[in-house]
MIKELO-427333 format. One record per residue: x, y, z of N, C-alpha, C, CB in turn. Coordinates in steps of 0.2 Angstrom, whole numbers, plus 5000, padded with zeros to 4 digits. Glycine has a CB too. Example, Ala and Ser with C-alpha at 12.3 -4.5 7.8 and 13.67 -1.06 7.14 Angstrom:
! residues 2
506649725039506249785039506649845039505749785045/506449895035506849955036506450005039507049975029/
This chain:
! residues 421
500449945000500050005000500550065000499549995006/500350114996500850174995500650225000500950214987/501050285001500950335006500250365005501550395006/500150384999499550414997498950375000499450414989/498850304998498250275001498250265008498350204998/498850255011498850255019498450325021499650255022/498750375019498450435022497750445021498850495019/497350425016496750425015496350385019496550415008/496550335023496250285028495750325032496650245032/495250305034494850335039495150325046494050305039/495350375050495450355057494950325061495650415060/495150275065494650235069494350275075494950175071/493750265077493550305083493950265089492750295084/494050295094494350265100493850215103494450325105/494250165106493750115109493450145115494050055112/492850115115492250155119492550155127491550115119/492950095129493250095136493850145137493350025137/494050175131494550215132494250295132494950195127/493650305131493350375131493150395137492850375126/493450455139493250485146493050565145493950485151/492650585149492450655150492950685155491750665152/493250745153493650775158493350845159494350785155/493550885164493150945166493651005168492550935173/493551055164493951115165493551165169494251145159/493751185175493351235179493251295176493651245186/492551335177492451395175492251435181491851395170/492551495183492551525189492151595187493251535192/491651605193491351675193491751725197490551675195/491851785194492251835197491851865203492551905192/491051865203490651895207490651855214490051905205/490651785214490651745219491351715221490151685218/491851725216492551695217492551615218492851725223/492051595215492051515216491951485209491351495222/492051405209491951375203491151365202492351315203/490951385197490151375196490051335191489851445194/490551305187490451245182490951215179490051275177/490851175174491451145171491351135164491651075174/491751155159491751135152491851065151492251165147/491451025148491550955147491950945140490750915146/492650915141492950895135493150825135493550945135/493250805129493350725128494050715128493050695121/494150655131494850625131494950555130495250645136/495450535127495550465126496150435131495750445118/496050385134496450355139496650295136496050355146/497350285136497750235134498350215138497950245127/498250175143498750165148498850225152499450135146/499450265152499550315156499550385151500150315159/499350365145499250425140498550455140499450405133/498550515140497950555140497950605133497850585147/497450595128497550625122496750665122497650575116/496850725119496250765117495850725112496450825115/495250725112494750705107494650755101494050685110/494850815103494850875098494950855091495250925099/495550825089495650805083495150765080496350775083/494950725083494450675081493850705079494350625086/493550755083493050785081493150845075492750815087/493750855073493750905068494050875062494150965071/494250805062494450775056493850755051494850715058/493950785045493450775040493450715037493550825035/493950675039493850605037493450555041494450575037/493350575046492950525051492150555049493150545061/491850495048491050505047490750535053490650425046/490250585051489950615056489550585061489650665053/489250525059488950475063489350455068488750425059/490050435067490450425072490550475077491050405070/490650535075490850585079490250595084491050645075/489650595081489050605086489050545091488250605081/489150485088489150435093489650445099489250365090/490150465098490650475103490450535107491250495099/490250585104490050645108489450635113489850715103/488950595110488450565114488750525120488050515111/489150485119489450455125489750495130489950395123/490050545128490450595132489950625136490850635129/489350645133488750685136488450645142488250715131/488350575140488050535145488450525151488050465141/489150525150489650515155489650565160490450505153/489650635157489650685161489050705164489850745157/488450695162487850705165487750645170487250715161/487850585169487950535175488350555180488150475172/488950585179489450605185489050665188490150635182/488650705185488350765188487850735193488050805182/487450685191486850655195487250625202486450595190/487850605201488050575207488350615212488450535206/488450685210488850735214488350755220489150795210/488750775226488250805232488050865231488650805237/488550905228488250975226488450995219488551035231/488050975215488150975207488351045205487550945204/488851055201489051115198488551125192489651105196/488651165187488451175181488851135175488451245179/488651115171489051085165488951115159488951005163/489551135155489451175149489651115143490051235150/489151105139489151055135489251085127488550995136/489751065124489851095117489451055112490551095115/489051085109488651055103488751095096487851055105/488851055091488851095085488151105082489251055079/488051165079487451185077487151135072487451255074/487551105067487351065062487050995065487951045056/487350975071487250915074486350915077487850895080/486350985080485750995084485150995078485851065089/485351035073484851045068484650985065485151095063/485150945062484950875059484550835062485650835057/484750825069484550775073483750795074484950765079/483550845076482950875077482550875071482950955080/482750895066482350895060482150815057482850935054/482650775059482550695058482050665063483250665058/482050685069481750645074481250695078482250625080/481250755079480950795083481150795089480350785082/481750775091481950765098482650795099481950695100/482850805105483450835107483750785112483350905110/484350755110484550705114484850725120485050675110/485150785121485350805127484850815132485750865126/484250835130483650835135483450775137483150865132/483550725132483350655134483750625140483250615128/484450645139484950625144484750655150485650645142/484650715151484450745157483950715160484350815156/483350705157482850675159482950605162482350675154/483350565158483550495161483850495167483950465156/484350545169484650545175484450595180485350555174/483850625178483550665183483850735185483450625190/484150755179484650815181484150875178485350815176/484150935183483850995182484151025176483851045188/483851045171484151075164484451145166483551085157/484251185171484551235174485351225175484251265179/485551165176486251155178486651145171486351085184/486351145165486751135159486651205155486351085156/487351215153487351275148487551235141487951335151/487251255136487351235130487851275126486551225126/488351255125488851295121488751285114489551285123/488551345109488551325103489251345099487951355099/489451285096490251295095490251325088490551215095/490851345086491051365079491051315074491651395080/490651325068490751285063490351325057490451215065/490451305051490051335045489451295046490451315039/488951335047488251305047487851325040487851335053/487651275037487251295031486551285031487451265025/486251275036485551265037485051325038485451215044/484551325040484151385041484251405047483351385039/484551465048484751505054484051505058485051575054/483551525055482851545059482651485062482351565055/482651425058482451365061482951335067482451305056/483651345066484051335072483951375078484851355069/483751435077483651475082482951445087483551555079/482551425083481951395086482051335090481451375081/482551295087482751235091483151255097483051185086/483551305097483951325103483451345108484651385101/482951375105482451405111482051355115481951445107/482151285112481851235115482251215121481751175111/482951215121483351215126483151265132484051225124/483151325129482951385134482451375138482851445130/481851355135481251345137481251295143480851335132/481651235142481651185147482151215153481951115143/482551265152482951295158483651305157482751255163/483851275151484551275150484751335148484751215144/485451365149485651425148486051415141486051445154/486251465137486451465130487051495130485951485126/487651475128488251515127488451505119488751485132/488751565117488951555110489751565111488651605105/490051505108490851495109491251535104491051405108/491751545106492251575100491951645097492351515094/491651685102491551755100492051785096491351795105/491851805090492451845086492651805080493151855090/492351735080492451695074491951705069492351625076/491951685063491551695057490751665060491851645051/490751615063490051585065489751635070490151515069/490051665075489651705080489651775078490051705086/489451785072489351855069488751895073489251855061/488751955073488351995077487651985076488552055076/487451965070486751965068486451895072486651955061/486951845072486751775075486751785083487151725073/487151825086487151835092486451865094487751885095/486351915090485651945092485051905091485552005088/485051865087484551815086484551765091484651795079/485051735093485051675097484951705104485651635096/485151775106485051795113485451755118484351795114/486051735118486351695123486351725130486951685120/486451675134486551695141487351715142486251635145/487751685138488451695139488751705132488651635143/489251755132489751755126490351735128489851835123/490751685124491351655126491851685122491351585127/492351725124492851755120493351715117493151805123/493451715111493951675106494651685111494051705099/494951625112495551625115496151665111495751545117/496051665105496651695101496551775102496551675093/495951795102495951875104496151885111495251895102/496051845116496451855122497151855122496251805126/497451825118498151815117498451875114498351755114/498051895108498351955105498352015109497951975099/497852025113497752085117498252095121497052085120/498752045123499252065127499652115124499552005128/499852115118500352145115500052205110500752095111/499452205109499052245104498452285106498952205099/498452345107497952385110497252385106498152455110/497452365098496752355094496352295097496952345087/496652245098496252185100495952195108496752115101/496352235112496052245118495452285117496552285123/495552335112494952375111494252325108495152425106/494452275104493952235102493652185108494252185097/494052175113493852135119493352175123494452105122/493552235123493152285127492452295124493452365127/492452295117491852295114491352235115492052315107/491652175116491252125117490952125124491652055116/491352155129491052175135490352215134491452215139/490452275130489852315129489252275125490052375125/489452235120488952185117488652145122489352135112/488952115126488652075131488152105135489252045136/488252165137487852205141487252225137488252265144/487252235131486752255127486252205126486852275121/486452145125486052095124485852055130486352045118/486052075135485852045142486251975143485052035143/486851975141487251915142487851935147487651885135/488151885150488851885152489351865149488851855158/489951895150490651885146491051825150491051955147/491151775146491651725148492351725144491251645147/492851735148493451745144493851675145493951805147/494051635140494351575141495151585139494051515137/495551545141496251545139496551595144496351575132/496351595150496751625155497351585158496251655160/497951605156498451555158498951595163498851535152/498951665163499351695168499051745172499951725165/499251775177498951825181498851885177499351845187/499251905172499151955167498551945163499651965164/498451885160497851865158497151885161497951805156/497251865167496651875172496551945173496851835179/496951985173496952055175496652085169497652095176/496852065163496452095157495752065156496852075151/495652005158494951985159494552025163494851915161/494852045169494452085174494352155171494852095181/494852185168494752255165494252255160495452275163/494152205156493652215150492952195152493852165143/492852185159492252165161491952095161491852195159/492452045161492251975161491851955168492851925160/491351925167491051885173491351825175490351875172/491451785170491751715171492451705168491051665169/492851665170493451655168493651585168493951695171/494051565163494351485162494951485160493951445158/495351435162496051435158496551385163496351515157/497151385160497651345164497951375170498151325158/497851445171498051475177497651435183497751555176/497051415181496751375187496851305186496051395188/496651275181496751205181496651185173496251165185/496951135171496751105164496151055166497351055161/495951025160495350985160495550925164495150965154/495150895169495350855174494750795175495550885180/494850735177494350685177493850695183494650605177/494050735187493650745194493550825195494050715201/492850835198492750905201493250935206492150915204/493350995207493751015212493351055217494151065209/493551065223493151105227493051175225493551095233/492451195226492151265223492551325225491451275225/492751315231493151385233493851375233492951405240/494151325229494851315229495251365226495051265225/494951415221495451475218495151535221495351465210/494751535226494451605229495051645231493951585236/495651625234496151665237496451705230496751605242/496551665226496951695220496451745216497151635214/495851735216495351775212495351845216494651735213/495251835223495151895228495851935227495051865235/496351905226497051935226497051975220497651885226/496851955214496851995208496252045207496851935203/495752025211495252085212495452145216494652055214/495852125221496052175225496552215222496352155230/496952185217497452215214497052275209497852155210/496552235206496152275201495852345205495552225197/495552335210495252385214495752445216494952355221/496352415217496852475220497052505213497552445223/497152475208497252515201496752565200497352455195/496152535201495452595199495552645204494752555201/495652635211495752695215496352735214495952665222/496852705212497452745209497252795203498052695206/496952765199496752795192496252855194496352745187/495752835199495252885200495552945204494652845203/496052935208496352985212496753025207496852955217/497152995202497453035198497053085194497852985193/496553055191496153095187495753155191495853065183/495553135197495353185201495853245202495153155207/496453235204496953275205497053315198497553235207/497053285192497153315186496653365185497253265181/496053345186495453395184495553455189494753365185/495753445195495853505199496453545197495853485206/496853515195497553555194497353595187498253505192/497053565182496853605176496353655177496653555170/495953645182495453695184495753755187494953665189/496153735191496553795195497053835189497053765201/497353795185497753825179497353875176498053775175/496753845174496253895170496253965173495553875168/496053955180495954015184496554065185495853995191/497154025186497754065187498054105181498354005190/497754075175497954105168497454155166498054055163/496954165170496354215168496054195162496554275167/496154135159495754115153495054105154496054055150/494854085160494154075161493854155161493954045168/494054195165493754255165493754295158494054295170/494254285154494454305147493854285143495154285145/493754225144493254185139492554205141493254105140/492354215147491754245150491554305148491754245157/492054355148492054425146491954425138492654465148/492254385134492154375128491554355125492554345125/491254305129490554275128490054345129490454205133/490154375135489654435136489654485131489954465144/490254495129490354555124490154535116491054595124/489954475115489954445109490454425105489554485105/491054435108491754425103491854345103492354455107/491454305107491454235106490854205106491854195112/490654165102489954135102489654115096489654185104/490054125090489854105083490454065080489654165078/490354005077490953965074491154005067490753895073/491653995065491954025058491854085058491553995052/492354125059492354205058492754235063491554235059/492654305064493054335069492954305076492854415069/492454285078492354255085492754195086491554235086/492854145081493254095081494054125082493154055075/494254175078494854205079494954225086494954265074/494454255089494554285095494654225101494054325097/494254175100494354105104495054075103493954065101/495254075098495954045097496454095100496154035089/496454155100496954205103496954195111496754285101/496254175113496254175121496554105123495354185124/496354055119496653985120497453985120496453935115/497654015115498454015114498854035120498654065107/498554085123498854105129498954055135498454165132/498454005135498453955140498953895138497753925140/499053885132499553825130500153825134499653815122/500553875134501153865138501153845145501553925138/500553845148500453825155500153745156499953875159/500153715149499853655150500553595149499253645144/500453545154501053505153500953445148501153475160/501453395146501453365142500853315140502053325142/500453295146499953255145499353285141499653245152/499353345141498753385136498953385129498653465138/498453345125498653335119498253375114498653255117/497653405116497253435112496753485116496953385106/496653555114496253595117495753625113496653635121/495153635114494653665109494053695114494453615104/493753735111493153765115492453755110493253855116/492053735114491353725111490853765113491153655110/490253765109489553785113489253725116489053825108/488753745121488453685125487953645120488053715131/487953665113487553625108487953575105487153675102/488653575106489153525103489453565097488653455101/489353625095489753655090490353685093489353715087/490853665088491553695090491653765088492153655087/491853805093491953875091492653875089491953925098/493153865093493853875091494153825086494353865098/494753825084495153775081495453725086495653805077/495553665083495953615088496653645089495953535085/496853655095497553665097497953605098497553705102/498353565094498553505095499353505096498453465089/499553465101500253455103500553415098500453435109/501153435095501553385090501953345094501953425085/502253295090502653245094503353285097502953185088/503553345094504153375097503853415102504553425092/503253415105502953465111502753525109503453475116/502753555103502553615100501753615098503053635094/501453665098500753665097500753695090500253705103/500153665087499953685081499153695080500253645076/498853735076498153755075497853715070498153825074/497253685070496953655065496253695065496853575067/496253745061495653785059495053745056495753845055/495253695052494753665049494253625053495153605044/494353615060493853585064493353635067494153565070/493453695066492853755068492253725065492953835065/491753735068491053725066490753645066491053755059/491353605069491153535070490653525076491753485071/490253475074489653465080489853395084488953455076/489953395090490253345094489653325099490853375098/489053345097488553315101488353245102488053345100/488653215097488553145096488953105100488553125090/489553135103489953105108489553075113490553145110/489653005116489252985121489353035127489352915123/489953055129490053095135489853165135490753095136/489753185129489553265128489053295132489353275122/488353265132487853295135487953285143487253265133/488053225145488253225152488753275156488453155153/489153305151489653335153489453415154490253325148/488853425152488553495153488153515159488053505147/488053465163487653465169488053515174487553395172/487653555178487953605183487553585189487853675180/487953595195487653585201487453655204488053545206/486853665205486653725208486953795205486953715216/486953785199487253835195488053845195486953895197/488453795198489053795199489353745193489253775206/489853785189490153725184490653685187490553765179/490653625184491153565187491453545181490753505192/492053525181492353495177492253415177493053505178/492253385172492053315171492553275166491253305169/492453215167493053165163492653115160493753135168/492853105154492553045150492952975152492553055142/492652925150492952855151493452855146492452805149/493952805147494452795143494252775135494852755146/494552805130494352785124495052795118493652835121/494952765113495452765108495452835104495352725104/495852875103495852945100495752925093496452985102/495352955089495152955082495752955078494653005081/496253005080496753035075497452985077496953115076/497552985083498052945086498052875087498252975091/497352855089497352785091497652775098497652745085/497852825101498152815108497552825113498552865109/497652795119497152795124497152865127497252735129/496452895127496452965130495852965134496453025124/495853025138495153045141495053115139495153035149/494453135139494253205138494053245144493753215133/494253295147494053335152493753395149494653355155/493153405152492653465150492553515156491953425148/492653575154492553635159492153685157493253675161/491553685159490953735157491253805159490153715162/491153845155491453925156490853965155492053945152/490754015159490254065157489554035156490454095151/489154065151488454035152488353985147487954105150/488753975141488553925136489253895133488153955129/489753915136490453885133490753835137491053945132/490953785133491353725136492053715134490953665135/492553715138493153705136493353625136493653745141/493653605131493753525132494553515131493353485126/494853475134495553455134495553375134495853485140/495953355128496053285127496753265131496053265120/496653215136497253205140497553135138497053215147/498153125139498453065138498353015144499153065137/498152955143498052905149498652885151497652845147/498852895157499552875160499552795161499652915167/500152775162500252705164500452705171500952665160/499852685175499852685183500052615185499052705185/
């Protein structure tokens, strides 16, 4: 038999006695305890333990054989759950095409039958819809997934960020959990763009009423990133690989509490830094008389209309303040309280010098999420306010925007670099 023919042989399914369900813990940051386990297939051969992942992704293996082995794994896992004194939740991976095909052929859902046979409350089960190319009716698939939901199962979409878990499908399925693709987690370590994408998934989860689960947490730095982006659940080798037995629910509580405390301290330092910066800049404005000059210019009508002599007057006043601003100030501009920009942008260059961008006069910034909340005043008193951290449109660096109301309708804005604390 030549090498070509050998390579085309169908890999055999592992013997049934060698198939085992292993369990990787999933931890909740709010309770700091193990709340469940992802069920993963393993082949045991003497002292050797091999993942069944390649078996399930090998296109040469008949789908019927993959489904048979997968059902055996689910049976083993649910049976173990039934014998536990304080049963955790189980996260079961199911391919959309398998669910769809079996229900279309039989009108039954095999997992629900297993749960019924072992007397397991479906609320203990989270169905993970795994990534694959699905060619059936997505509307019908969604109706089938709803049957799991109505029985009490939770629904998770795995590998968020992959082709399968596109936003329209997330919106239709309305999952309880979004599971972030491990590769995005890794790339975020050295690339702010990926970190921004991860933050967007946290926002997406909030908007669809889901929780964010970050997998692939292998180091404390990974855990900090997961906390920073708003993950509720975490999973990975930092805690444990997949194992044949459940662990004590509170086994990793000290580790989680330590990293949560580290995160809290960082938030406190950040909050204090920005509180101090806001006060410094407010005092700087008063010491330089910029505030009083702008108020006088507004009363006299010299400032108040974009594009024209009024904008020139606003620029001349702001230019007096620029030498008093430290290197963290990247951009300064003046707006009306309706969002219309009166002045030019005054932008700090890489060499530290300032240059003027008059083409920004007349821009409307009221669409910015932070703009309207920044206009509120307490008992008639102007207060400086700070935006959340975001990536600057021009430089892509992380910045915050400080607003200082001035006079009756003016608002001074400063874009400030986010420090590394």
